[in-house]
C-alpha angles and dihedrals in degrees: 000000000000139000116234111194143181111194131184099018103172123209135173104218143162105235125138149098094250123076091232091058091052092047102039099030128201146223121279129186119206127195123188125188119184124190113207144143114264102182095110092046091051091048096048102027085222124142090213089072098056143042111291103218092197087063090048090053092049091051090052092047093050092050093045089053091061108084111230134171095229129044086211087069091049090051091050091051091051092049093049092048093051093045090050092050099042115040097178105063121132095197143358130203121185127180125185121189121194105207120222097355114202099253101137094260141050111296120160095209148332115226142198121189135184126195116189127184112196098187114105136161120253106237091217106045098015092227120136119252138167119261117178102187147357094261111132103284091209090069086080088066108043091170091065107116114248092234090053090050091051092049092049092048091053095042095047099034095249092301121145119254126215121259093255092056093044090050088055091057096037092054 
């Protein structure tokens, strides 16, 4: 397990509730920390088996370029982009600081931070697996019979099962 991080990414962006913020813009600092396994990357010395931090930067830049009222929404867009691009993360921490927010007094920054742990226990086999969101886990196995889905939902209290267990039921 390793942490791959980009800290201090600076952007000039146009986020804010007030018109002046969206017209004049301001400086934002973004930090991203990703927890992931790196064994295959170490073994192969191949970028395809790790987190490409250039890609992480581009995701952050693209989200910062979209004017939004709330930096919480910007953070959510960054998180979704990273999760979509890298399916094997164990954890993700994102921090966005809005420098010198217009609050009528001297404030160094306002900040929003998200810390997500994607490791969860399968209720059937008890092994740990990565789960990125609360979307219906059965969508990953569209060939799973509807009656089987219903039975699994009842038996495991609507909790998501790991891929190995779902493969067992999907055939």
